C-alpha positions as CSV (number, residue, x, y, z in Angstrom):
1,M,-28.4,-8.8,28.5
2,R,-28.1,-7.6,32.1
3,I,-28.9,-4.7,34.4
4,G,-27.7,-5.1,37.6
5,R,-28.8,-8.2,39.0
6,S,-32.0,-7.7,36.6
7,T,-32.4,-9.4,33.1
8,D,-33.6,-7.5,30.0
9,M,-34.8,-10.4,27.6
10,T,-36.1,-8.6,24.9
11,Q,-32.2,-9.1,23.2
12,G,-29.8,-11.7,23.4
13,T,-29.8,-15.6,22.5
14,I,-32.9,-17.2,23.3
15,W,-31.7,-20.5,24.9
16,K,-29.3,-18.8,26.9
17,Q,-31.6,-16.6,28.4
18,L,-34.0,-18.9,29.2
19,L,-31.8,-21.5,30.7
20,S,-30.1,-18.6,32.7
21,F,-33.3,-17.5,34.4
22,A,-35.0,-21.2,34.6
23,A,-31.5,-22.8,35.9
24,P,-31.7,-20.7,39.5
25,M,-35.7,-21.1,39.6
26,L,-35.3,-24.9,39.3
27,L,-33.1,-25.3,42.0
28,G,-35.3,-22.8,44.1
29,L,-38.6,-24.8,43.2
30,I,-36.1,-28.2,44.3
31,F,-35.4,-26.1,47.4
32,Q,-38.8,-25.1,48.2
33,Q,-40.3,-28.8,47.2
34,M,-37.5,-29.9,50.2
35,Y,-40.1,-28.2,52.7
36,N,-42.6,-31.0,52.4
37,T,-39.9,-33.6,51.4
38,V,-38.2,-33.7,54.4
39,D,-40.8,-33.5,56.8
40,S,-41.9,-37.0,55.0
41,I,-38.5,-38.2,55.2
42,V,-38.3,-37.3,58.9
43,V,-41.8,-38.9,60.0
44,G,-41.9,-41.8,57.9
45,N,-38.4,-43.2,59.4
46,Y,-38.7,-41.5,62.4
47,V,-42.1,-41.3,63.7
48,S,-44.3,-43.9,61.8
49,S,-46.0,-45.0,58.7
50,Q,-49.3,-43.2,60.1
51,A,-47.6,-39.8,60.5
52,L,-45.8,-39.9,57.1
53,A,-49.4,-40.7,55.8
54,A,-50.9,-37.6,57.8
55,V,-48.2,-35.5,56.7
56,G,-48.5,-37.0,52.9
57,T,-52.7,-36.3,53.2
58,T,-52.3,-32.7,54.0
59,G,-50.2,-32.5,50.5
60,P,-53.4,-31.3,48.2
61,L,-54.6,-28.6,50.8
62,I,-51.3,-27.0,51.0
63,N,-50.9,-27.5,47.3
64,T,-54.3,-25.6,47.1
65,L,-52.5,-22.4,49.1
66,L,-49.6,-22.8,46.7
67,G,-51.4,-23.1,43.5
68,F,-53.7,-19.9,44.8
69,F,-50.5,-17.7,45.4
70,N,-48.7,-18.7,42.6
71,G,-51.0,-18.0,40.2
72,F,-51.5,-14.3,41.8
73,S,-48.1,-13.9,42.1
74,T,-48.1,-15.0,38.3
75,G,-50.3,-11.6,37.7
76,A,-47.9,-9.5,39.5
77,T,-44.7,-10.8,37.4
78,V,-46.6,-10.3,34.3
79,V,-47.5,-6.9,34.9
80,I,-44.1,-5.8,36.1
81,A,-42.7,-7.8,33.4
82,R,-44.2,-6.0,30.6
83,A,-43.9,-2.5,32.4
84,Y,-40.4,-3.4,33.0
85,G,-39.8,-4.3,29.3
86,A,-41.1,-1.0,28.2
87,R,-38.7,1.0,30.4
88,D,-41.8,2.2,32.3
89,R,-40.4,3.0,35.6
90,K,-43.8,4.5,37.2
91,S,-45.7,1.4,36.1
92,V,-43.1,-1.1,38.1
93,H,-43.4,1.2,41.0
94,D,-46.8,0.9,41.4
95,A,-47.3,-2.6,40.6
96,V,-45.0,-3.6,43.2
97,H,-46.0,-1.5,45.7
98,T,-49.9,-2.6,44.8
99,T,-48.6,-6.4,45.1
100,I,-47.2,-6.0,48.9
101,L,-50.1,-4.5,50.4
102,T,-52.4,-6.7,48.6
103,T,-50.5,-9.9,49.8
104,F,-50.6,-8.4,53.6
105,L,-54.7,-8.3,53.3
106,M,-54.7,-11.6,51.8
107,A,-52.5,-13.0,54.5
108,I,-54.5,-12.0,57.2
109,L,-57.3,-13.3,55.4
110,F,-56.4,-16.9,55.0
111,T,-54.2,-17.3,57.9
112,G,-57.7,-17.0,59.9
113,L,-60.0,-19.4,57.5
114,G,-57.2,-21.9,57.3
115,M,-56.9,-22.5,61.0
116,Y,-60.6,-22.5,61.3
117,L,-61.7,-25.0,58.2
118,T,-58.6,-27.3,59.1
119,P,-60.9,-30.1,60.5
120,Y,-63.7,-29.8,58.4
121,L,-61.6,-30.0,55.0
122,L,-59.5,-33.5,56.4
123,R,-63.1,-34.9,57.3
124,M,-64.1,-33.9,53.9
125,M,-60.7,-36.2,52.2
126,K,-62.3,-39.1,54.5
127,T,-58.8,-39.3,56.0
128,P,-58.5,-42.3,58.3
129,G,-59.3,-42.0,62.2
130,D,-55.2,-43.2,62.9
131,M,-54.0,-40.5,60.5
132,M,-56.6,-37.3,61.8
133,S,-55.0,-36.0,64.9
134,E,-51.0,-35.8,63.2
135,A,-52.9,-34.3,59.9
136,T,-54.9,-31.7,62.2
137,T,-51.7,-30.8,64.0
138,Y,-49.2,-30.3,61.0
139,L,-52.3,-28.2,58.8
140,R,-53.3,-26.1,61.6
141,I,-49.7,-25.2,62.7
142,Y,-48.7,-24.8,58.9
143,F,-51.7,-22.4,58.4
144,M,-50.5,-20.4,61.5
145,G,-47.4,-19.3,59.4
146,V,-48.8,-19.1,56.0
147,S,-48.1,-15.8,55.7
148,G,-44.5,-16.7,55.1
149,L,-45.0,-18.4,52.3
150,M,-47.1,-15.6,50.3
151,F,-44.6,-12.8,50.8
152,Y,-42.0,-14.9,49.7
153,N,-43.6,-16.1,46.7
154,M,-44.9,-12.9,45.9
155,G,-41.8,-10.8,46.5
156,A,-40.0,-13.6,44.5
157,G,-42.1,-12.8,41.8
158,I,-41.5,-9.7,41.8
159,L,-37.9,-10.1,41.4
160,R,-38.4,-12.7,38.5
161,A,-40.7,-10.4,36.6
162,V,-37.2,-8.0,36.4
163,G,-35.1,-11.1,35.8
164,D,-33.4,-11.9,39.0
165,S,-34.1,-15.7,39.5
166,R,-30.7,-15.8,41.4
167,R,-31.6,-14.3,44.9
168,P,-34.9,-15.9,45.5
169,L,-33.0,-19.2,45.0
170,Y,-30.4,-18.1,47.6
171,F,-33.1,-17.6,50.2
172,L,-34.6,-20.7,49.3
173,V,-31.2,-22.7,50.1
174,F,-30.7,-21.2,53.4
175,S,-34.6,-21.5,54.4
176,A,-34.0,-25.3,53.1
177,I,-31.0,-25.6,55.3
178,V,-33.1,-24.4,58.1
179,N,-36.1,-26.4,57.4
180,T,-33.8,-29.7,57.8
181,A,-32.1,-28.8,60.3
182,G,-35.4,-28.0,62.2
183,D,-37.0,-31.3,61.5
184,L,-34.4,-33.1,63.0
185,I,-33.8,-30.9,66.6
186,F,-37.5,-30.8,66.6
187,V,-37.9,-34.4,66.3
188,L,-35.0,-36.1,67.4
189,V,-34.0,-34.2,70.2
190,F,-37.2,-32.4,71.5
191,H,-39.6,-35.4,70.3
192,M,-42.1,-33.1,68.7
193,G,-43.3,-35.6,66.1
194,V,-45.5,-34.1,63.2
195,A,-45.7,-30.8,65.3
196,G,-41.9,-30.4,65.2
197,V,-41.9,-30.6,61.7
198,A,-44.5,-27.9,60.9
199,Y,-43.0,-26.1,63.1
200,A,-39.6,-26.2,61.4
201,T,-41.4,-25.3,58.4
202,I,-43.4,-22.2,59.0
203,L,-39.7,-20.9,60.7
204,A,-38.1,-21.6,57.8
205,Q,-40.8,-20.1,55.5
206,A,-40.4,-16.9,57.3
207,L,-37.1,-16.3,57.2
208,S,-37.4,-16.6,53.2
209,A,-40.0,-13.9,53.3
210,A,-38.0,-11.8,55.6
211,L,-34.8,-11.4,53.1
212,V,-36.6,-11.2,49.7
213,L,-38.4,-8.2,51.4
214,Y,-35.2,-7.1,52.3
215,V,-33.8,-7.4,49.2
216,L,-36.8,-5.6,47.5
217,A,-36.1,-2.7,50.3
218,R,-32.7,-2.1,49.5
219,S,-32.7,-2.5,45.8
220,D,-31.6,0.6,43.5
221,G,-34.0,-0.2,40.6
222,P,-37.5,1.2,39.6
223,Y,-38.7,-2.0,41.7
224,K,-37.1,-0.8,44.9
225,L,-40.1,-1.1,48.2
226,F,-40.8,1.7,50.3
227,F,-42.9,0.7,53.2
228,R,-44.0,4.3,53.7
229,R,-45.5,4.3,50.1
230,L,-47.2,0.9,50.2
231,C,-50.7,1.7,48.3
232,I,-52.9,0.0,46.0
233,K,-53.6,1.6,42.9
234,L,-57.1,0.5,41.3
235,P,-55.9,0.5,37.9
236,V,-52.8,-1.9,38.5
237,L,-54.6,-3.8,40.7
238,R,-57.1,-4.3,37.7
239,Q,-54.7,-5.4,35.4
240,I,-52.7,-7.8,38.2
241,V,-56.5,-9.4,39.1
242,G,-57.2,-9.7,35.4
243,I,-54.3,-12.1,34.8
244,G,-53.5,-13.4,38.3
245,L,-57.1,-14.2,39.5
246,P,-57.8,-16.4,37.0
247,T,-54.4,-18.0,37.4
248,A,-55.1,-18.2,41.1
249,L,-58.3,-20.1,40.3
250,Q,-56.9,-22.1,38.4
251,G,-54.1,-23.7,40.4
252,A,-56.1,-23.5,43.4
253,I,-59.2,-25.4,42.1
254,T,-57.1,-28.0,40.6
255,A,-55.3,-28.4,43.2
256,F,-58.4,-29.0,45.5
257,S,-59.9,-31.0,43.0
258,N,-57.2,-33.2,44.1
259,V,-58.7,-33.2,47.8
260,F,-61.1,-35.5,46.2
261,V,-58.9,-37.8,44.6
262,Q,-57.1,-38.0,47.7
263,S,-60.1,-39.2,49.2
264,Y,-60.5,-41.9,46.8
265,I,-56.9,-42.7,47.2
266,N,-57.6,-42.6,51.4
267,A,-60.5,-45.3,50.7
268,F,-57.5,-48.0,50.0
269,G,-56.1,-47.4,53.8
270,S,-52.8,-45.6,54.7
271,D,-50.7,-48.2,53.1
272,C,-52.0,-46.7,50.1
273,A,-52.1,-43.1,51.3
274,A,-48.8,-43.6,52.4
275,G,-47.7,-44.8,48.6
276,W,-49.3,-42.1,46.6
277,S,-47.8,-39.7,49.4
278,I,-44.4,-40.8,48.4
279,Y,-44.9,-41.1,44.6
280,G,-45.9,-37.7,44.8
281,K,-42.7,-36.6,46.2
282,L,-41.4,-38.1,43.2
283,D,-43.9,-36.6,40.8
284,Q,-43.2,-32.9,42.2
285,F,-39.4,-33.2,41.6
286,A,-39.6,-34.5,38.2
287,L,-42.0,-31.9,36.9
288,L,-39.8,-29.0,38.1
289,P,-37.8,-28.3,34.9
290,Q,-40.8,-27.9,33.0
291,Q,-42.3,-25.7,35.3
292,S,-39.2,-23.6,36.1
293,L,-38.9,-23.1,31.8
294,S,-43.0,-22.3,32.3
295,A,-42.0,-19.2,34.3
296,A,-39.2,-18.3,32.4
297,N,-41.1,-18.1,29.4
298,T,-44.2,-16.3,31.3
299,T,-41.5,-13.5,32.2
300,F,-40.1,-13.8,28.6
301,V,-43.1,-13.5,26.7
302,G,-44.3,-10.4,28.6
303,Q,-41.2,-8.6,28.2
304,N,-41.0,-9.1,24.5
305,L,-45.0,-8.0,24.1
306,G,-43.8,-5.4,26.1
307,A,-41.3,-4.4,23.8
308,G,-43.7,-5.0,20.6
309,N,-41.7,-7.7,19.8
310,V,-44.4,-10.5,19.0
311,P,-42.0,-13.1,16.8
312,R,-39.1,-12.9,19.1
313,A,-42.0,-13.8,21.9
314,K,-43.3,-16.7,19.7
315,R,-39.7,-18.0,19.4
316,G,-39.0,-18.2,22.9
317,T,-42.2,-20.7,23.9
318,R,-40.7,-23.1,20.7
319,V,-37.6,-23.1,22.2
320,A,-38.6,-23.7,25.7
321,L,-40.7,-26.7,24.5
322,T,-37.8,-28.3,22.7
323,M,-35.7,-27.7,26.4
324,G,-38.9,-28.8,28.5
325,A,-39.3,-32.0,26.4
326,L,-35.7,-33.0,26.7
327,C,-35.4,-32.6,30.5
328,T,-38.6,-34.4,31.0
329,C,-37.5,-37.5,28.9
330,T,-34.1,-37.3,30.6
331,L,-35.8,-37.7,34.2
332,M,-38.3,-39.6,33.2
333,V,-36.2,-43.2,32.6
334,P,-34.1,-43.3,35.7
335,L,-37.2,-42.5,38.1
336,M,-39.1,-45.3,36.4
337,A,-35.9,-47.6,36.4
338,F,-34.9,-46.6,39.7
339,S,-37.9,-46.0,41.6
340,K,-38.4,-48.7,44.7
341,P,-34.6,-47.2,46.1
342,L,-35.9,-43.7,45.5
343,L,-39.6,-44.5,47.3
344,S,-37.5,-46.3,50.2
345,L,-35.7,-42.7,51.4
346,F,-39.4,-41.9,52.5
347,N,-40.7,-45.2,54.1
348,Q,-39.1,-49.1,54.0
349,K,-42.6,-50.6,54.6
350,P,-43.2,-53.3,51.8
351,E,-47.0,-52.3,51.4
352,V,-46.2,-48.7,51.2
353,L,-43.3,-49.3,48.6
354,Y,-45.8,-51.4,46.6
355,Y,-48.1,-49.2,46.1
356,G,-45.8,-46.1,45.5
357,S,-44.0,-47.9,42.8
358,L,-47.2,-49.2,41.3
359,F,-48.1,-45.4,40.5
360,V,-44.7,-44.4,39.1
361,M,-44.9,-47.1,36.8
362,W,-48.2,-46.3,35.4
363,I,-48.3,-42.7,35.5
364,S,-44.7,-41.3,34.9
365,P,-44.7,-42.0,30.9
366,F,-47.3,-39.2,30.7
367,Y,-44.9,-36.5,32.0
368,L,-44.4,-35.2,28.5
369,F,-48.0,-34.2,27.8
370,T,-47.5,-32.3,30.9
371,C,-44.6,-30.0,29.3
372,V,-46.6,-28.9,27.0
373,N,-49.2,-27.4,29.2
374,D,-46.5,-25.9,31.4
375,I,-44.8,-24.1,28.6
376,L,-47.8,-23.3,26.9
377,G,-50.2,-22.1,29.8
378,G,-46.9,-20.1,30.5
379,A,-47.2,-18.4,27.2
380,L,-50.8,-17.7,27.2
381,R,-50.4,-15.8,30.9
382,G,-47.2,-14.3,29.4
383,A,-49.7,-13.1,26.7
384,G,-52.3,-11.9,29.1
385,E,-54.4,-14.6,28.4
386,A,-55.3,-16.6,31.5
387,F,-58.8,-17.1,31.2
388,P,-58.4,-19.3,28.5
389,T,-55.7,-21.1,30.0
390,M,-58.2,-21.2,33.3
391,V,-61.1,-22.7,31.3
392,C,-59.0,-25.2,29.3
393,M,-57.0,-26.5,32.4
394,L,-60.0,-26.4,34.7
395,S,-62.2,-28.2,32.4
396,C,-59.5,-31.1,32.0
397,F,-57.9,-31.3,35.6
398,V,-61.4,-30.9,37.7
399,V,-64.7,-32.0,35.6
400,I,-63.1,-34.7,33.3
401,R,-61.0,-35.9,35.6
402,Q,-63.7,-36.1,38.8
403,I,-66.1,-37.7,36.1
404,Y,-63.7,-40.3,35.3
405,L,-63.0,-40.7,39.1
406,Y,-66.4,-41.2,39.9
407,I,-67.3,-43.7,37.1
408,V,-64.1,-45.7,38.1
409,S,-65.0,-45.8,41.9
410,H,-68.3,-47.3,40.9
411,V,-67.0,-49.7,38.7
412,T,-64.2,-51.2,40.0
413,H,-61.8,-51.0,43.4
414,N,-58.2,-50.4,41.6
415,A,-55.9,-47.7,43.0
416,V,-53.6,-47.7,40.1
417,L,-57.1,-46.8,37.8
418,V,-57.8,-44.0,40.4
419,G,-54.4,-42.8,39.6
420,L,-54.6,-42.9,35.9
421,G,-57.1,-39.8,36.0
422,Y,-54.2,-37.6,36.3
423,P,-53.0,-38.6,32.6
424,L,-56.1,-38.7,31.6
425,G,-56.6,-34.6,32.2
426,W,-52.7,-33.9,31.5
427,V,-53.8,-35.3,27.5
428,C,-57.0,-33.8,27.5
429,C,-55.3,-30.3,28.4
430,A,-52.4,-30.7,26.1
431,I,-54.9,-30.8,23.0
432,S,-57.2,-28.0,24.3
433,L,-54.0,-25.4,25.2
434,V,-52.5,-26.4,21.7
435,L,-55.7,-25.2,20.1
436,C,-55.7,-21.9,22.1
437,Y,-52.0,-21.3,21.5
438,R,-52.1,-21.6,17.5
439,L,-55.6,-19.4,17.4
440,L,-54.4,-16.9,19.7
441,P,-54.2,-13.6,17.1
442,W,-50.9,-12.1,18.4
443,E,-50.6,-9.3,16.5
444,K,-53.8,-7.8,17.4
445,K,-52.9,-8.8,20.8
446,Q,-49.8,-6.6,20.6
447,A,-51.8,-4.0,19.7
448,A,-54.6,-4.4,22.4
449,L,-51.9,-4.6,24.9
450,H,-50.3,-1.1,24.1
451,A,-53.9,0.3,23.7
452,Q,-54.4,-1.0,27.4
453,A,-51.2,0.1,29.0
454,E,-51.8,4.0,27.6
455,M,-55.6,3.9,28.8
456,D,-53.9,2.8,32.2
457,E,-51.0,5.3,32.6
458,K,-53.8,7.8,31.9
459,E,-56.1,6.8,34.8
460,V,-52.9,6.4,37.0
């Protein structure tokens, strides 16, 4: 049911609500991915394959940031969604203002740390010498404007918590257009190379952040942002951190573990690194439908548990799984069939295309397992069970994957076997999350949530 521009997910047809929420978010994720993708297309076609590899090799580090911020914003989304579903206006207000001020403090910290640590992180990834200078330039400029990324993600998470996934989409469309235009102008007109695409990216992210904050400040709902009322409510922050920090650490550590995967790939040379980079672009786009459904299901489960409707929350997860599997199968086949034409959008060098197509053909058949991970992980976070989700994902995506890569790298010199470390983690994680979801005592969880809400209300 629509309330203004927000959505009450505690009643109505489940698949329609999930679809109406996920579809705008899917488009938003597509445009968000366009930032780095357009950067790669421009440098791959108008600068050099080394520049393409340099931008691509920063991907794991940038994804580490995204993983942390998206995970932390999930904590705010769940807390606000529960309060919104329970019609608790004061808790919504407190959570919004706590989230924004916390984001401001985190932005200062991460900007300084990122710019300082850039060369050390690139050396840790064994970045080849012909890529180091351009990778350092791109990453330092990116960190310089990271506050725009943070405020957009947190602000968009607030809007999605109340069921508004449309306006975050509109802002991303606008900023993606700005980014694309900036890439072309800075590279083709001003010949700024890798620095040009980095500046275009942070400019676009800053504009999207400004737009989402403007909307929150102009809202007439309980989530309206008053800059003079910014403060940190400790009971609310504890709830956000309790859900968001495990999810943030899981996302950041999982993405950071890919820094080590990148170091294994870099050992095969810049052509293989570039092929891995452009495969990663197609991989990211192929997984977006299930990620948007996961976010929709997190909000759905959060609102329905806040309203005390456990059966509806569980039905929503089953519907989201079915929808995600259908989308994944629909995308997987054409991705494999047309991999070379799609990869050639980024670079036409035969060696780069050879490696890229190998990774597509061997890894993409396992995408159904990532669908299970995303949807069930979203459901468990919506239920406030972020910690077991974190344990499952870190065990599979970090520990098991790194052990596998260490063994493979010492037994053979084969890039495809290195890439297969990803599907191994996906399969193990899917099995463990199914067990977690089935063993979760949903009715007891509902009672605990109500007791916690009453306790937090007394503390506030």
